[in-house]
C-alpha positions in Angstrom: -12.2 -14.6 -34.2 -8.1 -14.9 -33.2 -8.4 -16.7 -30.2 -4.4 -17.2 -29.7 -4.3 -13.5 -29.5 -7.3 -12.7 -27.2 -6.9 -11.9 -23.3 -7.7 -15.0 -22.0 -6.3 -15.1 -19.1 -7.6 -11.2 -18.2 -11.2 -12.8 -19.0 -10.2 -16.0 -16.7 -8.7 -13.1 -13.8 -12.2 -11.0 -14.3 -14.2 -14.0 -13.1 -12.2 -15.4 -10.5 -12.5 -11.8 -8.7 -16.4 -11.3 -9.5 -16.7 -14.8 -7.5 -14.3 -13.6 -4.9 -16.8 -10.8 -4.5 -19.7 -12.8 -4.6 -18.4 -15.7 -2.4 -19.4 -14.7 0.8 -21.0 -11.3 0.3 -23.9 -10.1 2.2 -26.3 -7.4 1.0 -28.2 -5.5 3.8 -32.0 -5.0 3.5 -34.3 -3.6 5.9 -35.5 -7.4 6.4 -32.0 -8.5 8.1 -30.9 -5.3 9.3 -33.0 -2.6 11.1 -32.1 0.2 9.1 -31.2 -1.4 6.0 -27.5 -1.0 6.3 -24.6 -3.0 8.1 -23.7 -1.9 11.2 -20.6 -3.7 10.7 -18.5 -2.5 7.2 -16.1 -1.4 9.3 -15.5 -4.3 11.7 -12.3 -5.7 12.2 -12.7 -8.7 10.2 -14.7 -6.8 7.1 -11.9 -4.4 7.0 -9.4 -7.5 6.7 -11.3 -8.9 4.2 -11.5 -5.4 2.3 -7.3 -5.6 2.7 -7.2 -9.1 0.9 -8.7 -8.0 -1.8 -6.7 -5.1 -2.5 -3.3 -7.4 -1.3 -4.4 -9.7 -4.4 -5.3 -6.3 -6.3 -1.5 -5.3 -5.6 -0.4 -8.8 -7.0 -2.2 -8.2 -10.4 -0.7 -4.9 -10.6 2.5 -5.5 -10.3 2.0 -8.6 -13.0 0.5 -6.1 -15.3 3.5 -3.6 -15.5 5.4 -6.4 -17.6 6.2 -4.9 -20.6 5.1 -8.3 -22.6 1.7 -7.9 -20.5 1.3 -4.6 -22.1 2.5 -5.9 -25.3 -0.6 -8.6 -25.3 -3.0 -6.8 -23.4 -3.0 -8.6 -21.1 -5.0 -7.1 -17.4 -4.5 -3.4 -18.6 -7.2 -2.8 -16.3 -4.7 -3.2 -13.4 -2.2 -1.1 -14.9 -2.4 2.2 -13.3 -4.7 0.9 -10.6 -2.0 -0.2 -8.2 -2.6 3.5 -6.3 -5.9 2.2 -5.3 -5.5 -0.6 -3.7 -2.7 0.7 -1.6 -5.3 3.8 -0.8 -7.3 1.2 0.7 -4.3 -0.1 3.0 -4.1 3.9 4.1 -7.6 4.5 4.5 -7.8 0.9 7.0 -4.1 2.3 9.0 -5.8 5.7 9.5 -9.1 4.3 11.2 -7.7 1.9 13.0 -5.7 4.3 15.2 -8.7 6.7 15.8 -10.5 3.8 16.5 -8.0 2.5 19.0 -7.3 5.6 20.3 -11.0 6.2 21.1 -11.4 2.7 22.2 -8.8 1.2 24.1 -7.4 3.7 27.4 -3.9 4.1 27.7 -3.7 3.5 24.2 -0.7 6.0 23.5 1.5 4.7 26.1 4.5 3.2 24.6 2.8 3.8 20.8 6.4 3.9 19.7 7.2 0.4 21.2 4.5 -1.7 20.1 3.6 0.3 16.7 7.0 0.8 14.8 8.4 -2.5 15.6 5.8 -3.8 13.3 6.9 -1.7 10.5 9.9 -1.4 10.4 11.1 -5.0 11.4 9.2 -6.3 8.0 11.2 -3.0 6.2 14.6 -4.6 7.5 13.9 -7.7 6.8 12.9 -7.5 3.3 15.8 -4.9 2.7 18.5 -8.1 4.1 16.2 -11.1 1.9 16.3 -9.0 -0.8 20.1 -8.4 -0.8 20.6 -11.9 -0.3 19.1 -13.0 -3.3 20.3 -9.9 -5.6 23.9 -10.7 -4.4 24.3 -14.2 -3.7 21.7 -15.6 -6.3 21.6 -13.1 -8.9 25.0 -12.4 -8.8 24.3 -8.5 -8.8 27.3 -6.3 -8.6 26.4 -3.7 -6.0 29.1 -1.1 -4.8 29.9 -1.2 -1.0 27.7 2.2 -0.7 24.9 0.7 -2.2 24.6 -2.2 -0.2 25.2 -0.5 2.9 22.9 2.1 2.4 20.2 -0.7 1.3 20.4 -2.2 4.4 20.4 0.4 6.6 17.0 1.7 4.9 18.4 4.8 3.4 18.2 3.5 -0.1 15.7 1.0 -1.6 16.8 -2.3 -1.9 13.5 -3.6 -2.6 11.8 -1.0 -4.6 8.2 -2.1 -3.5 9.0 -1.5 0.0 8.3 2.5 -0.3 4.9 1.8 1.7 6.3 1.0 5.2 8.3 4.1 4.7 5.6 6.2 4.2 3.6 4.4 7.1 6.3 4.4 9.5 6.3 8.4 8.7 2.6 8.5 9.2 2.7 7.0 12.5 5.1 9.0 14.1 3.6 12.0 13.2 0.5 10.7 14.0 2.0 10.0 17.4 3.7 13.7 18.0 0.1 15.2 17.3 -1.5 12.8 19.4 0.5 11.4 22.3 -1.8 13.6 24.4 -5.4 13.5 23.2 -8.0 13.9 25.1 -10.7 13.2 22.5 -11.3 17.0 22.0 -10.4 19.7 19.5 -8.8 17.0 17.0 -9.5 19.6 14.0 -6.1 21.5 14.1 -4.3 18.2 14.6 -6.1 16.3 11.4 -4.9 19.6 9.3 -1.2 19.2 10.5 -1.5 15.7 9.1 -2.8 16.9 6.1 0.0 19.4 6.0 2.5 16.6 6.3 0.6 14.1 4.0 1.0 17.4 1.4 4.8 18.1 2.1 5.4 14.5 1.7 4.3 15.0 -2.0 6.5 18.3 -2.3 9.3 16.1 -1.5 8.9 13.9 -4.6 7.7 16.5 -6.6 10.8 18.2 -5.9 13.2 14.9 -6.2 11.5 13.6 -9.1 12.1 9.9 -10.2 15.8 10.2 -10.0 18.7 12.7 -9.0 18.6 14.8 -12.2 19.7 17.3 -9.9 23.0 15.2 -9.8 25.1 17.2 -12.5 24.9 20.0 -14.8 22.3 20.1 -18.0 20.1 17.5 -18.7 22.8 14.6 -18.5 19.9 12.3 -18.4 19.2 12.8 -22.0 22.7 12.3 -23.4 23.7 8.6 -23.1 20.8 8.0 -20.5 22.1 6.5 -17.6 25.0 4.7 -18.7 27.3 6.4 -16.9 25.7 7.4 -14.1 26.5 6.1 -10.5 24.2 3.6 -9.0 22.2 6.3 -6.9 21.2 8.4 -10.0 19.4 5.8 -11.6 15.7 5.6 -10.6 13.4 4.3 -8.0 17.1 4.0 -5.8 16.6 7.0 -3.5 13.5 7.3 -1.3 10.5 9.2 -2.8 11.8 8.6 -6.8 8.1 8.1 -7.8 4.7 9.4 -7.6 3.6 6.3 -6.0 5.5 7.4 -3.0 3.0 9.8 -2.6 -0.4 9.9 -4.4 -2.4 7.6 -2.1 -1.5 8.9 1.6 -4.2 11.2 1.4 -6.4 8.2 2.5 -4.6 7.8 5.5 -6.2 10.7 6.1 -9.7 10.4 5.0 -9.4 7.0 7.2 -8.7 9.6 10.4 -11.3 11.5 9.7 -13.8 9.2 9.3 -13.1 7.0 12.3 -13.1 10.5 14.4 -16.7 11.2 13.4 -17.7 7.9 12.5 -21.9 8.2 14.1 -22.3 11.4 12.8 -20.7 10.7 8.9 -22.6 7.4 8.8 -25.8 8.8 10.0 -25.7 11.6 7.6 -24.7 9.3 4.4 -28.1 6.9 5.6 -30.2 9.9 5.0 -30.8 9.6 0.8 -28.5 7.1 0.5 -29.2 6.6 -3.3 -29.3 10.1 -4.2 -25.8 10.9 -2.4 -24.2 7.6 -3.4 -25.3 8.8 -6.9 -23.2 12.2 -6.1 -20.4 10.3 -4.7 -20.2 8.4 -8.3 -20.8 11.0 -10.7 -18.0 13.3 -8.6 -15.6 10.2 -8.2 -15.8 9.5 -12.6 -15.4 13.5 -12.5 -12.4 13.2 -10.4 -11.1 10.5 -12.2 -11.1 12.6 -15.5 -9.4 15.6 -14.2 -6.8 13.2 -13.2 -6.5 11.7 -15.9 -6.2 15.4 -17.9 -3.8 16.3 -15.4 -1.4 13.5 -16.0 -1.7 13.6 -19.9 -1.6 17.7 -20.0 1.1 18.6 -17.1 2.1 14.5 -15.6 4.8 13.2 -13.3 7.3 12.5 -16.0 7.7 16.0 -17.0 11.8 15.7 -17.8 11.9 12.2 -18.2 9.4 11.8 -21.3 10.1 15.9 -22.8 13.4 16.2 -24.9 12.8 20.1 -25.0 12.4 20.4 -21.0 15.0 22.7 -19.9 14.9 22.7 -16.2 12.9 20.1 -14.0 9.2 21.5 -14.3 8.6 20.6 -10.6 5.5 22.9 -11.0 3.8 20.3 -13.6 4.0 17.4 -11.0 2.5 19.5 -8.0 -0.2 20.1 -10.5 -1.0 16.4 -11.7 -0.5 15.7 -7.7 -3.2 17.9 -6.6 -5.7 16.8 -9.7 -4.8 13.2 -8.5 -5.5 13.2 -4.6 -9.5 14.0 -4.9 -9.6 10.9 -6.9 -7.8 9.0 -4.1 -10.2 10.9 -1.7 -13.7 10.0 -3.8 -12.5 6.8 -3.9 -12.4 5.7 -0.7 -15.6 7.2 0.4 -17.0 5.3 -2.4 -15.8 2.2 -1.2 -17.1 3.0 2.2 -20.4 3.8 1.3 -20.7 1.1 -1.0 -19.7 -1.4 2.1 -22.2 -0.2 4.3 -24.6 -1.7 1.8 -22.7 -4.7 0.9 -19.3 -6.6 2.0 -17.8 -9.5 1.5 -16.0 -12.1 3.7 -14.5 -15.1 2.7 -11.4 -17.8 3.4 -9.7 -16.8 0.4 -10.1 -12.5 1.5 -9.5 -13.6 4.6 -6.3 -15.6 4.2 -5.0 -12.5 1.9 -6.1 -9.9 4.7 -3.4 -12.1 7.1 -0.6 -12.0 4.8 -1.2 -8.5 2.9 1.7 -6.7 3.9 3.9 -10.5 3.7 2.5 -10.5 -0.3 3.2 -6.7 -1.1 7.0 -6.8 0.0 7.7 -10.5 -1.7 5.8 -10.0 -4.9 9.1 -8.4 -6.5 10.9 -11.0 -5.7 8.8 -13.5 -7.1 9.2 -11.6 -10.3 12.0 -11.2 -10.8 12.5 -15.5 -10.7 10.1 -16.0 -13.3 10.4 -13.3 -15.7 12.6 -15.7 -18.1 9.4 -17.3 -18.8 8.6 -14.3 -21.0 12.0 -12.8 -22.2 14.2 -15.4 -22.3 17.9 -15.4 -21.5 18.2 -12.7 -24.4 15.4 -10.4 -22.5 13.8 -10.3 -25.6 10.0 -10.9 -25.1 8.3 -13.9 -26.3 4.8 -14.0 -26.9 3.6 -17.4 -27.1 0.2 -18.9 -28.9 -3.0 -18.3 -26.6 -0.6 -16.1 -24.2 0.6 -19.2 -22.6 3.7 -18.4 -21.8 2.3 -15.6 -19.9 -0.7 -17.4 -17.8 2.3 -19.6 -17.0 4.0 -16.7 -15.4 1.2 -15.4 -13.7 0.3 -18.7 -12.2 4.4 -19.0 -10.8 4.3 -15.8 -9.6 1.2 -15.9 -7.7 2.0 -19.1 -6.0 5.1 -18.0 -4.9 4.1 -14.1 -4.0 2.1 -16.7 -1.6 4.7 -19.2 -0.6 7.6 -16.0 -0.4 5.2 -14.3 1.8 4.0 -17.0 4.4 8.0 -17.6 4.8 8.8 -13.4 5.1 5.8 -13.5 7.8 7.2 -16.8 9.4 10.7 -14.7 10.1 8.8 -11.3 10.9 6.9 -13.0 13.5 9.3 -15.1 15.2 11.7 -11.4 15.6 8.6 -10.0 16.7 7.7 -12.8 19.2 11.5 -11.9 20.5 11.0 -8.2 20.9 7.5 -8.8 22.8 9.5 -11.0 25.0 12.1 -8.9 26.2 9.2 -5.5 26.4 7.4 -8.2 28.5 10.2 -9.1 30.3 10.9 -5.3 31.1 7.4 -4.6 32.2 7.2 -7.6 34.5 10.3 -5.9 36.2 8.8 -3.0 36.6 5.5 -3.9 37.8 7.2 -6.1 40.2 9.2 -3.3 41.7 5.5 -1.6 42.1 4.4 -4.7 43.7 1.7 -5.5 40.8 1.2 -8.4 38.6 -1.6 -7.9 36.7 -2.3 -9.2 33.4 1.3 -10.2 33.2 0.9 -13.6 31.6 -1.3 -11.9 28.8 2.0 -9.9 27.8 4.3 -12.7 28.0 2.3 -14.3 25.7 1.1 -11.9 23.7 2.1 -12.4 20.1 2.2 -9.2 17.7 0.1 -9.2 14.3 2.6 -8.2 11.8 0.1 -5.8 10.0 -0.4 -2.2 9.4 -2.9 -1.2 12.8 -5.4 -3.9 13.9 -8.1 -2.8 15.9 -11.4 -4.2 17.3 -15.4 -2.7 16.7 -17.7 -4.7 18.5 
């Protein structure tokens, strides 16, 4: 057995993840609970911990996509698992919106002013920090148009920042659909949200991974992108990648679950073992369907097919529709498992608090330490026991946390300023009406830079 070539880092990561799942884990039994199921499996604390696990998973996914890691077969399990972790974020956000709508009177009053800054501030702070990093530290050459559009958020300065863009659009449509909600007759509104999510998917299917439509003919096949303008390249334009659209369907599932939670949970509890088995079988069936579609049709239809004569948009559409059931069944399986087992520990709670921050800062950490994998010449370096992979992994993980905490401090500071201005405005309006109730609470409120927190008691 050649230990020098074994994916030792992978085994260590599996052990750590197992510890995180067991540490603080609680199994619902009839002795501990009234009916053998957790009543708090969708509470704020539990879902924060779930988001923490998802945040760790996203970091592992991004690291695993490094070429040397794939060459060494380290963290192979996480290479194509990113959309599952992001689906958890979307599910929790959609769930939180409906729960807050149902439990907080006047929740939609000033919704855009309260919720959109929570998304937009991190997005634009991220764009500014990545511009400083790329332009001034990495000395990357950027045309003026790229700088302007990047800072305006019209093109991607940070290619990992696509998640806030999608969340912003979903929140905006949620406000349009539910601003006059009465709690009844929500099916048409939920259906319209479904249509909008499908529309987002179609935007990617037409747009593709790069500006294939920028020139006549298969221009990217002839000299690739050597002579192409900056905006024609991959990951530059919005919606340039299937990762933009293959997981937002979980947002809708979270909304549906929150809207009919009692009925759904009651249904799931009856014959739970049988229904769990059915969901597991359906999930793996959906995985097979998704894998078949990606192999047979695929998202990279023109990029990897030298014989392609057109964009082959329909192949992307088929692949997307075959992948969506996999995401839906995944989040259903997750909350079914959490009905019987969930975990909360200091590590998952910590990452749950900075999940968006680490998400947005992870790319910078990767870029800082890539010299450990490729050296100055850009060639892969495989050291015995994959030691440089291990060092890279530790450095990136640590740097992601540090950068995430700094990023959070910056965003929180900006949000305090915004909250203070809003509070003063509210104070003035209330004073004019002769009422100053609860103004101290408004002035002291510090928003959390997280997608839609909610309370469930």
